[in-house]
C-alpha positions in Angstrom: 141.9 115.6 125.4 140.0 115.8 128.3 136.7 115.1 126.3 137.8 111.8 124.5 139.0 110.4 128.2 135.4 111.0 129.3 134.3 109.2 127.0 136.3 106.5 126.6 135.9 105.9 131.0 132.1 106.2 129.9 132.4 103.3 127.2 134.3 101.2 129.2 132.1 101.4 132.0 129.1 100.6 129.9 131.3 97.9 127.8 131.4 95.8 130.9 127.7 96.0 131.9 127.0 94.9 128.7 129.9 92.1 128.0 128.9 91.0 131.4 125.0 91.0 130.7 126.3 89.1 127.6 128.9 86.6 129.0 125.5 86.3 131.6 123.2 85.5 129.2 125.3 82.6 127.2 126.8 81.4 129.9 126.2 77.4 130.3 124.3 78.2 134.0 120.7 76.8 134.3 117.3 79.8 134.0 117.8 80.2 138.0 121.5 80.7 138.2 121.1 83.1 135.5 118.3 84.8 136.4 120.5 85.5 139.9 123.4 86.6 137.9 121.6 89.0 136.4 119.7 89.6 138.9 123.2 90.6 140.5 123.8 92.3 137.6 121.2 94.9 138.1 121.6 95.5 141.7 125.4 97.0 139.9 123.6 99.6 137.9 123.0 101.9 139.9 126.7 102.2 141.5 128.1 102.3 137.4 125.6 104.8 136.9 127.0 106.5 139.5 130.8 106.0 139.0 129.9 106.9 135.4 128.6 110.6 136.4 131.1 110.8 139.2 133.8 110.7 135.7 131.4 112.7 133.5 131.3 115.6 136.2 135.0 115.6 137.5 135.8 115.6 133.4 133.7 118.0 132.8 135.1 120.3 135.7 138.4 119.9 134.2 137.2 121.4 131.0 135.9 124.2 132.3 139.0 125.1 134.5 141.1 124.5 131.1 138.5 126.5 129.4 139.2 130.0 132.0 142.7 129.4 131.7 142.6 129.7 128.8 140.1 132.9 128.5 142.1 134.2 131.2 145.4 133.9 129.4 143.9 135.6 125.9 142.9 138.3 127.4 145.3 138.9 129.3 147.5 138.6 125.5 144.6 140.9 124.3 145.5 143.8 126.9 149.1 143.9 126.0 148.1 143.6 122.3 146.3 147.1 122.8 149.2 148.3 125.2 151.8 147.9 122.9 149.3 149.4 119.9 148.5 152.1 122.0 152.0 152.6 122.9 153.0 152.7 119.1 149.9 155.1 118.4 151.7 157.5 120.9 155.4 157.4 119.7 153.9 158.0 116.4 152.2 160.7 116.9 155.0 162.7 119.3 157.6 161.9 115.8 154.5 163.2 113.3 154.5 166.2 116.3 158.2 166.8 115.6 158.5 165.8 112.2 155.4 169.0 111.4 156.6 171.8 114.0 160.4 171.8 112.5 159.3 171.8 108.6 159.1 175.8 108.0 157.1 174.5 104.5 154.5 172.0 106.2 154.0 174.6 109.1 153.3 177.2 106.8 151.0 174.6 105.1 148.8 174.5 108.2 148.9 178.1 108.5 147.3 178.8 105.4 145.1 175.8 106.4 143.8 177.5 108.9 143.5 180.5 108.2 141.3 179.1 105.4 139.1 177.2 108.0 139.1 181.3 109.7 137.4 182.7 107.0 135.0 180.8 106.2 
């Protein structure tokens, strides 16, 4: 949204300058008067360009700050998701250890597999 606002204000300034120049060219004035008006308009162009540059810089700064906040928020959510996943994994490992430790048939299967490995 801030990029759209920057484009709008930039277009507004440029459109104003172009509209003023076209209006002066088609105004019912003498050549000398028209040249004087154009000269004044040309003298205002650096100020308009400076204002446009300031506006663009402001919009870029706002966009950068917004992007940084979004990245920071995403990083926090990612860290929370990782912590939640690690906790769930730890609980499942504990449940599996309890289940495997409490079952005599499972325990004997593991002992049989261990003895096969030892014989090799």
